[in-house]
N, C-alpha and C positions, 0 to 999 in steps of 0.2 A: 943796455937794453933790459927792460923789465921782464922778469920771468912770469909766464902765465900762471895764475893761481891754480893749485890743485884742488879738486873738490872732494870733500869728505862727508859722507852720509853716516851719521851715528844713529843706529836703529836699536831701540829697546824692544825686544820681543816680549810677547805674552801679556800685553795690555788686557786687563779684564780677567786674568786667571784667578785673582783674589783681591780683596779690598786693599790690603797693605801694598800689594804690588802696584795696583793702580795709583795709590797715593804717592808712592815713591817715584814712579815714572813721571807723574804730573809735576812733582816738585823739581825733578831734574830738567824737565822741559822748560819750566819757568826760569830756571837758573842758566839756561843756555848750554847745558852739558850734553844734551842729546838733541837731535833734529827731527826725529820721527819715532813712531811706535806702531806696532801692528797688533790688532785685536783678535782674540779667540772668541768668535761669535757663538760657539757652542758651549762656552763656559756658563755656569749658572750665575756668574757675577758680571756678565757682559753688559746687561741693560743698566745696572747701577753704575758701572764704569763710565758709560756714555753720559749718564745723568751727572756724574761728578765732574766730568770734563766740561760739560755745559755750565754747571754751577760755578766753577772756578774761572770761567771765561778764558780758558786756556786756548792758545793759538797753536799748540802742538799738533803736528800732522799725525793723523791716525789712519793707518792702512789696515789690510786684512791679513790674518794669519791662519790660512786653511789648516784644519786639524782633522786627523784620522787616527790618532793614537792616544787620546785622552778624553775622559768624560763620555757623554752620550752624543749620538748624532743629532742633528737638527730634525731630520726625518724620523719617523717611528722605526723601531727595530724591525718590524715586519716588512718595511719597505726596503731595508738594506741588510738582509740577514747575513750576507757574506762578509760584512764589515764589523759585526758585533759578536760578543760572547753570549753565553746563556743568560747573563744578567742584563743584556741590552746595551752594554757599554762597548766602546772601541777597545780593540786589543792593544796591548802594550806595543812599543815600537818593534821589539824583536819578533813577537808573534805576528804582527802585521806584515813585516818584511818576509818572514817565512811563508806566510799564506800567499803573499803577492807573487813571490818567486815560483811557488808551486802551482800557480794558476787558480787558486781557490777564491780569489777576489774577483767579482764580476765587474767588468768595465762599465756596464750600464748603471750599476749601483754607485760606483765611484763618481760618475758624472752626475747622477741624481743628487747625491749628498753634497758634493761641492757646489752644485747649482743652488741648492737650498741654503747653504752657508753664504754664498754670494748674495742671494736675495735678502737674507737676514741682515747682512752688513748694510746693504742699501736702505733697508727699512730703518735700521738703527741710526745711521749717519745721514740719510737723506741725500747721498751722493755716491758715485762709484769710487772704488779705491784707486789711489795712485801709487801705492806701495804695497807689494804682495810678496810674501815668502811663507813657505810651509813650516808648520810646527815639526820639529825634529828633521827638518830639511826634506820632507817627504816629496816635495815637488821635483826633486832631481831624478826620481825613479820613473822609468818609462811610462807605465800606465797612468800614474798620477799626473805626470807632466803633460801627457797628451790630452787628458781630460781638462786640465786647467787651460792649456793653450786654446783648445777648442771653445771652452766656455767663455773666455775673455776676448776672443779674436775680433768681436764686433764692438768692443768697448772703445769709446773715443774720449780722450786719447788712450792708447794702450798703456797699461801701468808699468812702472818700474818693477821688474821681477828679479829677485836676488839671484846672482850667479855664484854658486858655491865652488869657487876655485881660489886656491891660495898660492901666492908666489913662493918659489923655492927658497928665496932669501929669508922669508919669515919662518918657513917650515923648519929650516935647519938652525936658525938662531934663536927662536922662541920655543922654550920647552913645553912638553905636555902632549900626551896621546898622539905621537907623530904618526904611528901606523894608521890610526883611525883618520887622521887629517889627510894622509896620503890617499886613502881609499875614497874619502869624501871628495877630495879635489879631483881625483881621476874620474869618478862618476859625474861630478859636478861640471867638469870641463866639457864632457860630451853633452850634458844637458844645456850648458851655456851656449854651445854651438847651435843647438836646435832653437833655443830662445832667441838668439840673435838672428837666425835665419827667418824666424817668424816676426822679426822686427820689434821684439820687446826690448825696451831700454834696460840697461843694467850697468853695474860698475865693472871695472876690469878685474878687481880683486876683492876677496872677502877676508877680513881679519877677525880674530877674537875667539876661535874655537880652541878649547882646552879643557882640562879636568879640574875639579875643585881646588886642590892644594895650591895651584899656581896663582890663584887670585889673591892670596894673602900678601903677595909682594906689592908694595906701594906703587912700584913703577910698571905694573903688569901691562896696562894699556899703552903706556909710553914706549915700552920696548917694541911693540908692534908698529907704532907710528914712526919710530926712528929707523925701522928697517924696511918699511913698505915702499915699493916702487909704484909707478902708475899715476895717471892724471885724474882718474875717478876711482875712488876707493870707498868700500863700505866697512865700517866697524860694527859688528853685532855685539849686543850685550843683553844681560837679563837682570837688571838692577831691581831690588825690592827693599822695603823694610821687612822685618821678620814677619813672614806670612804663614801662619799655621794651616791655612786652608790648602797649602801645597802638599801636605803630608797625605800619602795614600793616593795622590793624583799624579804629581810630577816630581815627587821627592819621597824619600824614606828617612826615618830617624838616623840611619847609619850611613847613607851614601854621600852626605856632605853637600847635596845640591841646594838645599834650603839656605845653608850658611854661605855657600859660594855666592849666591845672589846678593846677600847683604854686603859681602866684601866688594862686589862689583859696584854697588851704589856708592860706597866710600871711595873707591878707586877713581870713579868719574869726577868726584869732587876734590880730588887731591890737587894741591896748588900747581903741580907740574903738568896736569893733563892738557888744559887749554893752552898753556905755554908751549907744549910739545906740538900741538896742532899748528900753531903759528910758526914755530921754529922749522917745521918740516914743509912749510909752504902751502899748507892746506887752508882752504876756506870752507867753513861748515855749510852744508847744503841740504835742502829737503829733497825727498824723492820726487815730489811734484815739480820742483825746479829742474831736476835732471830730465824728467819727462818732457817738459816744455822745451828744453834745449834740444833734445833728440827730435821732437816734433818739428821744431823750426828748421832743423837740418833737412828733414824729409821734404818740407815745403820748398826749400831752396833747390834741392836735388830735382824735384819735379818740374 
């Protein structure tokens, strides 16, 4: 009896964050190493990224990467004062979470900014997003999640929304920031329950969260694939060519995040990556295909 193929969504986050990131992601898409990407519409490089996607006649699926922790909001600072610092920029992740947990972030401003980013995505792409996940996983935190679910509840079809939950098998066998991964998976599991309850499609498990040093290993992504259970799995990645525009925005000269992304680009092109995909029974899938599968199930159930 033939075994049912497993589905693997390989999502490159941060499309449009900088020119070299965009170029690297589009190249990986053309080579079949990734299936989807998600765009930071508030990035100053977003419009050019879409233009480059069109110029290259790329068929790579582009989703939406809601952002509340980098660059400036789409709305003016005066419209969302609880989300920005004195320079009118979003707070860093740590400061944003501190303010969110202390109740300093206004729900109305969260909804307004996310709505503005959603509209900008539609304006840039000419369609609604079928793949959505928050920059720095902010969509797993209650106020942000509730705003997003409310915002997109009338979209047809509902988009694939990343479920930030990792299987214990990979947590213990793949090294790197295990405490952070445990915390994210714990919060993400609660969020995934709410997302599923609201009928948003998503994968069973998320792979790929770790810290910079571990990306230097040639078999980094392969180790995840070899250990991952589940019929529908997402592998997140942040591949780039060396992109100096990240400095002072999403990386510093000392934290290794810029170099880590370059390592990821090469890891996805290592000879064993696609071989490991096949060897573990995976079939590469777009988020849009998973949405359609989920939607067809809903129709049959009705």
